[in-house]
N, C-alpha and C positions, 0 to 999 in steps of 0.2 A: 504494500500500500504506500502511495506517495505521501510524503510529509513535507510541508512547507513551513518555514520559520522566518522570523525577522529579528534583528537586533536593534534596540532603541537605546539612546543615550539621553541623559537629562542634565539640566543645569541647576546647581544648588542655589537656593535663596536663603540668605542668612537670617532674615527677619521672620520667615515663615516657620511655624512649629511643624516639625516633620513627624510623621508616624513612626512608631518603634520599628515596625517591620521594614520600612523603607529608609531608615537612617543610614547615611553614608553609601547607599547603593546608587551608583551612577550609570551602570550599563546592565541592560536586561536582555536575556535571550528568551524570546517568547515564541511558542508554537502558534502558527496561524490556522493551519488545518492539518488533519481532520478534527482535532480536539484543541481549541484555543486554551492555552495554559502556560504559565511561567515555568521554564525549564531550568534556568540557572541565572545567577546575577553576579556582578563584580562590584566591589566597593571602591571608595576613594577615587571618584571621578566626577568632574563637572565640566561639561563641554558646551561650547557655543555651536551654532549651526555650521555645517560643512567641516566639522572637526572630528569625524569618525571614519575610519577605514577598516575593512574586514577582509581577511582571506580564510582559507580552509583551516588554518592552525592558530592564527593570532588575531587580536583586536588591538587597534591603535587609536588612542584618543588624545587629542591636544587639549590641555587643560585651559580653562577660561582664565584670562588675564595672567597667564604664567608662560614662561618659556620652557615648558616641560611637556614631554609626551609620555603617557603611560602605556605600557605594553602588557597585554593579558594573554595568557595561554588558554586556548579553548579546550585542549585535551586534558590539562591538569586543573583547570578551573581556578586559577589563581593569578595574582599579579606577578609577572615575570621580571619586569625591569622598569626603571624610571630613568628616562633619557633627557638630560638637560641640553638646552641650546642657548646660543648667545642672544637671540631675539625672541620676542613673544610670537607664538604660532597662532595665526588667525584662521588657517584652513589647511587641510591635508587631503591627499588622495593616494590610492595605491595603483600603480601602473604595472600591468602584467596579468597573467592568468590567475584565476581564483585558487587553483590547487598548487600554484607555484609560490615562490617567495616574492619576486618582483622588486620594484623600486618604489619607495615611499617618497612622495612629492609633498613638501611642506612649504606653505606660503607664510612669510614673516610679516611683521608689522611694518617693516621698512620697505616692503614691496619687492622683495627678492624671493627666489625659489631655492629650496635646499633639496637635493637629490640624495637619498640615502638607500643604498643597497642593503636590505635588512639581513641578508645572510653573509655579508662581508662587512668590513669596517668602514670603508671610505664614505664620506658625505661631502658633496660639492655644492658650492653656492653659485648660481647662475642668474642672469638678468632677464630671462624669458618671463613675460608676464601672463601670457595666455597660450595654452597648447592643449592638445588632445590627450586624455588619459587612456585612450584605447591602445591595446597591445603594449609594446615597450617603446613607444615613440619618444617619451620623455627621456628614458635612459639612453636611447640611441642618439638623441640630440646632444645630450650633455657629454657623451664619450666619443662623439664622432670626430675624426681627425681634422675635418675642415668645418668651418662655421656654416650653419644652415639658416637662411633668412626666414623669419616668421612675420606674417602680416600683423599689423596693429588694427584692432577693431575698436573704433572710437566714435561711433555714431550716436551713442547715448548721451543725453544732456544732463544726467544726474547719476547718482551712485548706483552701481550694478549690484543687485541682490542675489541673483542666481544665474548659473550657466549650466546647461546640460548638453550632452553630445548624443548624436544618433547612434544606432546600432549597426550601421553598415561598415564594411571593411574596404569599400571602394573609395575612389576619389570624389564620388558624388555625395559622400557623407556630409551632414550639416550639423550645426550647433544652434542652440536657442538661448538667448539671454533676456533677462527681465530686469528692469531698473525702476528707480523712483520717479521717472518721468512718465509713468503710466503707459509704457510701451513694452512690447515683446518683439524682438527682432530675430529673424531666421537668417543664419549666416552660412556661406560657403567658406569655412575657415581655412581652406587651402589657398584661396585667392583673396580673401578678405572682403568679398562683395556681399551686399544685402540681397537676399532672395525674396523676402516679404516682411511686411510690418503689420503688427496687430496693435490697435488702439484699445486700451483697457479702461475700465471705469474707475479703478483704484490702483494704488501701488501694490504690485505683487511682491510677496515675501519669499516665495519658494516656487520651484518648478519641478516637474517630472515629465518624462516622455513615455509614450506608449511603446510596448515591446516591439511592435511592428512599425513604429514611426508614423502612425496614422493620426495621432493627436497629441497635444500637450495639455497639461493641467497646471493651473496656478492657484496658490492659496493666498487669501487676503487676511487683513487684520481683523475683520468682523467675523471670521470663522467660516466664510463661504468659500466655495470652490468654483473656478472658472475653467470650462473646457474649451480648447481651441482645436476645432475639427478641421484638419487640413483638406479634407475631401468633401466638405459639405457643399461648397459652391463650385464643384468641379463641372466644367462644361465641355471638356475635350479629353482626348486620351493623354495629353501632356500633363505631367505633374503640376499642380497649381504653383508650386514654388519656382518652377522652371518655365512657366508660361510668361513670355515677354510682355503680353498684354496686361497681365495682372501683377507683375512684380512691382510696378511703380504705384499701384493703387492700394492704399492701406485698407485693412479690413477691421471693422468694429463688430465684435461678437454680439449677438442679441442677448437680451436679458434672460431669455429662456435657457441659455447655456450656462447661467450662473446658478449653482445649487446652494441652498442654505437650509438650515434646520435650527429649531429652538434648542436642541441639545448642544450645538456648537456655537451658538450666538455669543458675542462679546468675548470670545477666546481666540486670539490670533493663531493662525496656522503657521508653524515654524518649519514643517517638513512634510513631504509627500512621497509615497511609494506605491507602485502597482504590483499586484500579484503576478505569478508566473504566467498565467493565461491571459492577463490583461482585463479581467472581468470585474475586479474589485480594487478600489482605491483606498489606501490607508493614509490617514492624516494625523499628525502629532500636534497637539495644541498647548497653549500656555498654561492651562489649568491642569496639565499632567495626564490628560486622557488621550487615548488613541481610538479614533472612530473609523468606521468603514463606510464606503459609498458604493452603491450599485451602479456600474457604468451603463449597463443596458437600459435600466429604467431612468437613469439620470436623477437619482435622489438619494437621500440619506438612508443608511441601512441600520447600523446599531453601534453600540460602544463595545470595543474589543478589549480594552485594558485601561486601568487607572493606576498610573505610576506616581501620583501625588506631587511630582515636581515637573516643571516645564519640559516637555519633550522637544528636544532640539534636533535630533537626527534619527532617521529611520533607514535601515538597510535590509532589503529582502535577500535572503540566502537562496542559493539554487536548491530546487527540490531534491530530496533523497528518496531512494526506493526504486529507482529504475533498474530493470534487470541487467542492463549493460551500462557501466559508468567508467569513465576514464579519469582516475585520480591523478594521473601523471606519474612519471618515473621517479621523481624526487619529492621530498617533503621537508619543510623547514621545521627543525626540531627546536632550536633556540636562536633567537635573534642576537646579532652581534652589535654591541653599542658602537655608534659611529665615531670615527676620528675626523673631526671637523677640520677641513682644510679649504682655503680659498682657491687653491689649485693643486693638481696632482703632481707628485714628483715621480720620477722613474723614467721609463722609456719614452722617447719623443720621436716624432716623425721628422721629415725633412724641413718642415716649417717651424720646428721647435715646440709644437703643441704636445702636451702630455697626453698619452694614450693609456698607460698602465700605471695604477697607483702603487705606492710603496707598500710592502708587506701585504700583498693581496692574498687573502685566504678564503677559499670557497668551503662553506659549511652546509651540508645537506645530508639527508637520509634517504636511501633507496627504498622505494615502496614495492618494487617488483623485480623480477629477474630481467636483466638487460639483454636485449637481442644480440646474438653472437654474429660476428661478420662472417661472410662466406669466404673460404680459402681461395687464393688465386689459382689459376689453371697451372697444371704441372706439379702440384704439391702431392707428395706421397703421404701415406698414413703416418710414417715416422716424422716427416716434416710438420704435419698438422698437429701431432701430439706434442712436438717440441715447442711449437709457437702458439699453441692454444692456451688461453688463460686458465683452463681446467682440462680434465680428461674429456676427449671427444665423446659424444653420446653413443656413437656406433661402436666404439671400442669398449665402452662399459657394457653395452648390450651383449656383445660377443663374449666377453669374459664371464658374465653372469650365466649365459646359456651353457658355456663349457663347464662351469662349476656344477650346474644342475645335472648335466649328463654324467659327470663323475660320481655324483652322490647317489645315483640310481643303482640298486643291486641287480645281480644276474636274474633273468626271469624264472629259471628252474628253482634256484634257491629261494627266490621270493615266493613262489607258489607253495613250496614245502614249508617255509616259515609261516605262511598264511594258514596252511592246514593245521599245523601244530598249535598255532595261536588260537584258532577257532575252537579246537577241541578243549584246550585248557580253559578257555573262557566259558564254554558250555558247562564243564564240570564245576567250575567255580560258581556259576549261577545256580546249578542244581543243588549244590551243598548249601548255598545261602538260602534257597527256598525251603529245604528240609529243616534247617535250623529255625527258620521263621515259623514253619508249621508247628514244630515242637513247642516253641515258646507260646504260640497262640493256644495250643491244646492245654498247656499248663494253666494259662490265664483263664480259660473257659472252665476247667475243673474247679479252680479256686472260687470262681464266681458262682457256680452252681452250689457248692458247699455253703457259701455264705447265704445264698438265697434260701436253702432248706432251713438253716438255723434261724433265719429271720422269720420264716413262716411258722415254725414250731413255737417260737417265742410269742408271736402274735396270737396263735390259737390258745396257748396257756393263759395269756392275759384275758382273753375273751371269756374263757371258762370261769376264771376267778371272779370276774365282774358279774357273770350270770349267777353264780352261787351266792354272792353277797346280796344281790338284788332279791333272790328268793328268800334269804334269811330275813331281810328287812320286811318283806310282805307278811311272812308268818308272824313275826313279832308284833306288827301292827294289828293283825287279826286277833291275836291273843289279848292284847291290851283292850281292844274294843269289846270283846266278850266279857272281860272282867269288869269293865265299867258298867256294862248293861246289868250284870248280875248284882253288882253293888247297889245300883239304883233300885232294882226290884226289891232287894232285902230291906233297904231303908224305907221303901214305900210300905212294905208289909209291917214293919215295926211300927210305923206311924199309925197304920190302921188298927193294930193290936192295942195300942195305947188308947185309941179312941173307942175301942170296944166293938168295932165292926167285924173282927175276926177273932175266934177263940184261940186260946193258947195251945190247945192240942193240935189244931190244924196247922198252926204255925210251926210247931216242932216237926210234924210230919213233912212239911214242905222243905224245911231246912235239911232234914235227913235225906230226902230225895235229891236235893241239889248237891249234897256232899257226895252221894253215890255217883251222880253224873260227873262230878269233878274227878273222882277216882278213875272212872272209865276213860277220861281224856288224858290221863297221865299221872294221876295220883293226887289225893286230897291235900297232902302235906305240902307239896311243892307249889300248888295253886294258892293255898292259904298263905304261905310265906310270901308269895309274889303280891297277893292282895294287900297284906299288911305292909309290905315294903312300899307299895304304891300309895 
């Protein structure tokens, strides 16, 4: 599954009370899709706009109002180095491939550029004021043996706030600049000519360009977004910027192309970035929030993150998760702090221009196996083995095959050994099964014996309980009969006293009752029991 992320940097505000979770955090690695969430953060950083540069292994941030650049390692998630310079750094950019080291280009407060090769030590100060950050053009210009003329783009009448470059690798690539004179100019920066002029309603603070160079987007101080659609008024097959009839006529975008929302009102837009597919626009605002805009519908989408501090820079990272990716052959493990020199010493050309710096050291880590060169014609196997950086692959394959053939036994011996091995293994398995059956039989006999003992014990307990219940029933019946006889005797005595029954009859009844008592078990035992009751 594809994963798209972005890196945002913030500017510290001294008077504003910061939240505990966001204290000292100045760089945020945030996942954009599929699940928007904060992945990691880096502390001790405060950056102005255009002061963030990122590659596959490191993050570079120029500190606000300081002549210091902080370097963070993305693999180790810590601050790797603090690099001081002689002047305050107002902007920086990284020239070179994303997976390579490249050259860090730093703009100073005095109007100069510093070129720092981050995997070597030299840093050079040059006087070029505007150039393209695509490929390694900046490094080539600074190290080229002969000077290369660069055109000066000076058609703006006020301070320039933002400059973006197209994604083309041809000579037809263009750049876009926005300034405080409420204009946005499209340039051919190879020739220094203006291709088109856009008249805006406010001063744009930041710019970004569509991945296919179809449109540009500008952010304003009131939190709104302006889209500059290059193909909206297209009337021919010629690109509008190269149509001679339209180059001299400025274009004023309609009000419908300016997007606004109550969620972003009164919060200036400091930075803009587009997603990989160009369908979603991300904007960083003064109030610390990152919002998204739907390009197809042309309206506000939702709030993506709240970083509590002013968001000054946004950088979209290349998506990860493609089945085939090219990370490059080398990787920058550690940056080398620059040795700041106004000019390089060392080898010079015929004009006396320095081409190779002193103590030039290349530091990198290989990420994959390097491709081996093909041997020239006429080379024998011995020559190839002697000149090869390692053992040739075909020689290794032949040696392994020979060792495998020597390790294989004779077929007759192998079949006899297999037969003996099979017989011994069958006997071992049969013995193991017999032992297992004997153990199971012993366990079964023990279990049956325990079961019989338990059943006999349960039956004995049941018989004892039944006998005790019968004894209780007999005793209760005897007690009941004794109570009845005692009550009858008392009734007869009462009647004798009252004269209702003669004494002779009473005695005969008593004698009859005693005889009945002897028949039930003896007069003496019943009488004793009655007296005891």
